[in-house]
Backbone as a printed PyTorch tensor [residue, N CA C, xyz], in Angstrom:
tensor([[[ 94.0120,  97.5770,  83.7770],
         [ 94.8210,  98.2350,  84.7840],
         [ 96.0930,  97.4240,  85.0160]],

        [[ 97.1450,  98.1140,  85.3920],
         [ 98.4320,  97.4710,  85.6180],
         [ 98.8020,  97.5310,  87.0940]],

        [[ 99.6380,  96.5750,  87.5320],
         [100.1920,  96.6030,  88.8840],
         [101.3600,  97.5770,  88.9130]],

        [[101.5660,  98.2240,  90.0690],
         [102.6700,  99.1590,  90.2400],
         [103.5460,  98.6370,  91.3620]],

        [[104.8430,  98.4140,  91.0820],
         [105.7320,  97.8360,  92.0760],
         [106.7640,  98.8120,  92.6110]],

        [[106.8510,  99.9920,  92.0750],
         [107.8170, 100.9680,  92.6000],
         [107.1140, 102.2870,  92.8490]],

        [[107.1020, 103.1800,  91.9120],
         [106.4510, 104.4750,  92.0640],
         [105.9400, 104.9840,  90.7400]],

        [[105.1660, 106.0710,  90.8240],
         [104.6040, 106.6910,  89.6270],
         [104.6500, 108.1860,  89.8440]],

        [[105.1210, 108.9260,  88.8460],
         [105.1780, 110.3830,  88.9480],
         [104.6650, 111.0200,  87.6620]],

        [[103.6520, 111.8570,  87.7970],
         [103.1530, 112.6660,  86.6860],
         [103.5940, 114.0960,  86.9680]],

        [[104.2480, 114.7450,  86.0130],
         [104.7470, 116.0930,  86.2450],
         [103.6530, 117.1470,  86.1610]],

        [[102.4730, 116.7510,  85.7000],
         [101.3180, 117.6460,  85.6330],
         [100.1010, 116.8520,  86.0920]],

        [[ 98.9670, 117.5220,  86.1750],
         [ 97.7470, 116.8580,  86.6220],
         [ 97.3090, 115.7990,  85.6080]],

        [[ 96.6940, 114.7300,  86.0940],
         [ 96.1140, 113.7030,  85.2350],
         [ 94.6080, 113.6830,  85.4750]],

        [[ 93.8400, 113.3670,  84.4470],
         [ 92.3850, 113.3000,  84.6100],
         [ 91.9660, 112.0330,  85.3270]],

        [[ 92.5580, 110.8980,  84.9170],
         [ 92.2360, 109.6040,  85.5130],
         [ 93.5080, 108.8060,  85.7160]],

        [[ 93.6550, 108.2370,  86.9020],
         [ 94.7570, 107.3240,  87.1870],
         [ 94.1450, 106.0510,  87.7290]],

        [[ 94.2860, 104.9530,  86.9940],
         [ 93.7290, 103.6630,  87.4000],
         [ 94.8460, 102.6280,  87.4280]],

        [[ 95.0870, 102.0590,  88.6020],
         [ 96.1080, 101.0340,  88.7710],
         [ 95.5010,  99.8610,  89.5140]],

        [[ 95.9820,  98.6580,  89.2200],
         [ 95.4980,  97.4800,  89.9390],
         [ 96.1110,  97.5080,  91.3370]],

        [[ 97.0950,  96.6980,  91.6160],
         [ 97.7090,  96.6580,  92.9410],
         [ 98.9610,  97.5230,  92.9760]],

        [[ 99.1660,  98.1940,  94.1030],
         [100.3210,  99.0660,  94.2960],
         [101.0920,  98.5300,  95.4940]],

        [[102.3640,  98.2100,  95.2910],
         [103.1780,  97.6450,  96.3630],
         [104.4260,  98.4960,  96.5580]],

        [[104.3400,  99.4590,  97.4490],
         [105.4730, 100.3070,  97.7860],
         [105.6170, 101.5030,  96.8670]],

        [[106.3940, 102.4640,  97.3200],
         [106.7060, 103.6360,  96.5170],
         [105.7360, 104.7880,  96.6960]],

        [[105.9450, 105.8040,  95.8880],
         [105.1690, 107.0400,  95.9470],
         [104.4040, 107.2160,  94.6450]],

        [[103.1290, 107.5540,  94.7670],
         [102.3310, 107.9720,  93.6200],
         [102.2610, 109.4830,  93.7120]],

        [[102.7820, 110.1650,  92.7070],
         [102.8790, 111.6170,  92.7400],
         [102.1580, 112.2320,  91.5410]],

        [[101.2550, 113.1690,  91.8300],
         [100.5250, 113.8790,  90.7790],
         [100.8970, 115.3550,  90.8690]],

        [[101.3580, 115.9180,  89.7710],
         [101.8380, 117.2920,  89.7460],
         [100.7140, 118.3170,  89.7340]],

        [[101.0980, 119.5850,  89.6390],
         [100.1110, 120.6680,  89.6680],
         [ 99.4010, 120.8390,  88.3290]],

        [[ 98.2550, 121.4700,  88.3760],
         [ 97.5370, 121.7990,  87.1420],
         [ 97.9000, 123.2200,  86.7360]],

        [[ 97.6830, 123.5430,  85.4640],
         [ 97.9610, 124.8810,  84.9620],
         [ 96.9990, 125.9110,  85.5470]],

        [[ 97.3070, 127.1750,  85.3730],
         [ 96.5060, 128.2470,  85.9610],
         [ 95.0330, 128.2030,  85.5600]],

        [[ 94.7350, 127.8970,  84.3110],
         [ 93.3420, 127.8700,  83.8440],
         [ 92.7710, 126.4550,  83.7540]],

        [[ 93.5440, 125.4790,  84.1420],
         [ 93.1140, 124.0790,  84.0700],
         [ 92.2160, 123.7540,  85.2570]],

        [[ 91.0470, 123.2150,  85.0030],
         [ 90.0860, 122.8620,  86.0610],
         [ 90.0740, 121.3630,  86.3530]],

        [[ 91.0140, 120.6190,  85.7470],
         [ 91.0430, 119.1700,  85.9020],
         [ 91.2930, 118.7710,  87.3520]],

        [[ 90.4640, 117.8460,  87.8590],
         [ 90.6800, 117.2310,  89.1640],
         [ 90.8230, 115.7300,  88.9360]],

        [[ 91.8970, 115.1230,  89.4310],
         [ 92.1270, 113.7180,  89.1470],
         [ 91.1180, 112.7900,  89.8300]],

        [[ 90.7760, 111.7210,  89.1160],
         [ 90.0060, 110.6030,  89.6560],
         [ 91.0000, 109.4500,  89.7790]],

        [[ 91.2410, 108.9890,  91.0030],
         [ 92.2490, 107.9640,  91.2640],
         [ 91.5450, 106.6810,  91.7110]],

        [[ 91.7880, 105.5900,  90.9840],
         [ 91.2090, 104.2890,  91.3100],
         [ 92.3480, 103.2890,  91.4530]],

        [[ 92.4400, 102.6770,  92.6230],
         [ 93.5330, 101.7590,  92.9180],
         [ 92.9780, 100.4560,  93.4670]],

        [[ 93.7070,  99.3770,  93.2460],
         [ 93.3470,  98.0860,  93.8240],
         [ 93.8520,  98.0260,  95.2570]],

        [[ 94.5520,  96.9750,  95.5940],
         [ 95.1360,  96.8040,  96.9170],
         [ 96.4370,  97.6080,  96.9960]],

        [[ 96.5290,  98.4940,  97.9750],
         [ 97.7060,  99.3450,  98.1530],
         [ 98.4230,  98.9320,  99.4300]],

        [[ 99.7470,  98.6920,  99.3290],
         [100.5300,  98.3150, 100.4940],
         [101.8010,  99.1450, 100.5490]],

        [[102.0520,  99.7210, 101.7100],
         [103.2890, 100.4670, 101.9680],
         [103.5780, 101.5010, 100.8890]],

        [[102.5910, 102.2850, 100.5330],
         [102.7410, 103.3030,  99.4960],
         [102.1680, 104.6280,  99.9820]],

        [[102.5340, 105.6940,  99.3140],
         [102.0350, 107.0350,  99.6220],
         [101.4570, 107.6620,  98.3650]],

        [[100.5170, 108.5790,  98.5640],
         [ 99.9450, 109.3660,  97.4820],
         [100.1670, 110.8290,  97.8040]],

        [[100.7870, 111.5510,  96.8780],
         [101.0180, 112.9780,  97.0440],
         [100.5050, 113.6810,  95.7950]],

        [[ 99.4490, 114.4840,  95.9550],
         [ 98.8900, 115.2050,  94.8130],
         [ 99.0040, 116.7090,  95.0540]],

        [[ 99.6100, 117.3980,  94.1010],
         [ 99.7120, 118.8570,  94.1780],
         [ 98.4370, 119.5190,  93.6710]],

        [[ 97.4710, 118.6940,  93.2820],
         [ 96.1770, 119.1490,  92.7920],
         [ 95.1020, 118.5280,  93.6710]],

        [[ 94.0430, 119.2350,  94.0310],
         [ 92.9390, 118.6020,  94.7610],
         [ 92.4270, 117.3860,  93.9940]],

        [[ 92.0490, 116.3440,  94.7180],
         [ 91.6100, 115.0930,  94.1050],
         [ 90.0840, 115.0270,  94.1170]],

        [[ 89.4970, 114.7550,  92.9550],
         [ 88.0410, 114.6510,  92.8630],
         [ 87.5430, 113.3860,  93.5440]],

        [[ 88.2310, 112.2600,  93.3030],
         [ 87.7820, 110.9870,  93.8550],
         [ 88.9740, 110.0640,  94.0660]],

        [[ 88.9890, 109.3960,  95.2170],
         [ 89.9950, 108.3830,  95.5240],
         [ 89.2520, 107.1170,  95.9200]],

        [[ 89.4460, 106.0530,  95.1540],
         [ 88.7750, 104.7820,  95.4170],
         [ 89.8210, 103.6760,  95.4700]],

        [[ 89.7990, 102.8750,  96.5170],
         [ 90.7480, 101.7750,  96.6810],
         [ 90.0040, 100.5120,  97.1120]],

        [[ 90.6210,  99.3520,  96.8440],
         [ 90.1010,  98.1060,  97.3820],
         [ 90.4890,  98.0060,  98.8490]],

        [[ 91.7660,  98.2480,  99.1430],
         [ 92.2620,  98.3150, 100.5190],
         [ 93.5660,  99.0830, 100.5310]],

        [[ 93.8850,  99.6920, 101.6770],
         [ 95.1300, 100.4420, 101.8200],
         [ 95.7740,  99.9910, 103.1150]],

        [[ 96.8880,  99.2730, 103.0000],
         [ 97.5600,  98.6930, 104.1610],
         [ 98.9490,  99.2900, 104.3110]],

        [[ 99.1550, 100.0340, 105.3830],
         [100.4560, 100.6220, 105.6770],
         [100.8000, 100.3300, 107.1300]],

        [[102.0500,  99.9440, 107.3690],
         [102.4860,  99.7180, 108.7410],
         [103.4830, 100.7750, 109.1920]],

        [[104.0910, 101.4900, 108.2620],
         [105.0940, 102.4890, 108.6050],
         [104.5350, 103.9000, 108.6100]],

        [[105.1300, 104.7790, 109.4010],
         [104.6470, 106.1650, 109.4890],
         [104.9480, 106.9940, 108.2460]],

        [[105.8670, 106.5420, 107.3960],
         [106.2310, 107.3110, 106.2080],
         [105.1910, 107.1990, 105.0980]],

        [[104.3190, 106.2220, 105.1530],
         [103.2890, 106.0490, 104.1360],
         [102.0880, 106.9340, 104.4850]],

        [[101.7010, 107.8140, 103.5470],
         [100.6230, 108.7530, 103.8350],
         [ 99.9370, 109.2300, 102.5630]],

        [[ 98.7950, 109.8990, 102.7500],
         [ 98.0550, 110.5080, 101.6520],
         [ 98.0900, 112.0120, 101.8610]],

        [[ 98.5600, 112.7500, 100.8410],
         [ 98.6630, 114.1980, 100.9400],
         [ 98.0170, 114.8420,  99.7150]],

        [[ 97.0560, 115.7270,  99.9530],
         [ 96.4000, 116.4930,  98.8880],
         [ 95.7450, 117.7030,  99.5310]],

        [[ 95.5510, 118.7690,  98.7610],
         [ 94.8710, 119.9540,  99.2930],
         [ 93.5000, 119.5680,  99.8280]],

        [[ 92.7790, 118.7330,  99.0650],
         [ 91.5340, 118.1420,  99.5320],
         [ 91.1840, 116.9650,  98.6410]],

        [[ 90.3170, 116.0960,  99.1560],
         [ 89.7690, 114.9800,  98.3980],
         [ 88.2610, 115.0980,  98.5050]],

        [[ 87.5870, 115.3020,  97.3740],
         [ 86.1440, 115.5060,  97.3710],
         [ 85.4040, 114.2710,  97.8580]],

        [[ 85.7820, 113.0830,  97.3690],
         [ 85.1500, 111.8640,  97.8620],
         [ 86.1700, 110.7430,  97.8870]],

        [[ 85.9890, 109.8420,  98.8480],
         [ 86.8640, 108.6700,  98.9280],
         [ 86.0110, 107.4690,  99.2770]],

        [[ 86.4670, 106.2940,  98.8270],
         [ 85.7250, 105.0760,  99.1250],
         [ 86.6680, 103.8790,  99.1220]],

        [[ 86.2470, 102.8690,  99.8270],
         [ 86.9650, 101.6020,  99.8220],
         [ 85.9990, 100.5420,  99.3500]],

        [[ 86.3670,  99.8400,  98.2880],
         [ 85.5290,  98.7830,  97.7420],
         [ 85.7970,  97.4890,  98.4950]],

        [[ 84.7800,  96.7470,  98.7450],
         [ 84.9240,  95.4340,  99.4060],
         [ 85.3340,  94.3880,  98.3800]],

        [[ 86.1650,  93.4660,  98.8290],
         [ 86.5850,  92.3540,  97.9520],
         [ 85.4610,  91.3510,  97.8160]]])
């Protein structure tokens, strides 16, 4: 897994997104096609001052920790089937 220091944008749905630490910026996942049943599985390390915006429902969101102090940082998706925070 790689660290992300700015942002990430996928113009279409992704099956799996795995990143180590995320420091700032927007993680953006685009829409899926009409017949596409793919739901993304998102696994992140420590997230700070970042947002997640998915135009596709998320199957799973797993993070080590998510630390935001500003109101602009948020998680947006039609729904998230499961979410978890892993302990260090």
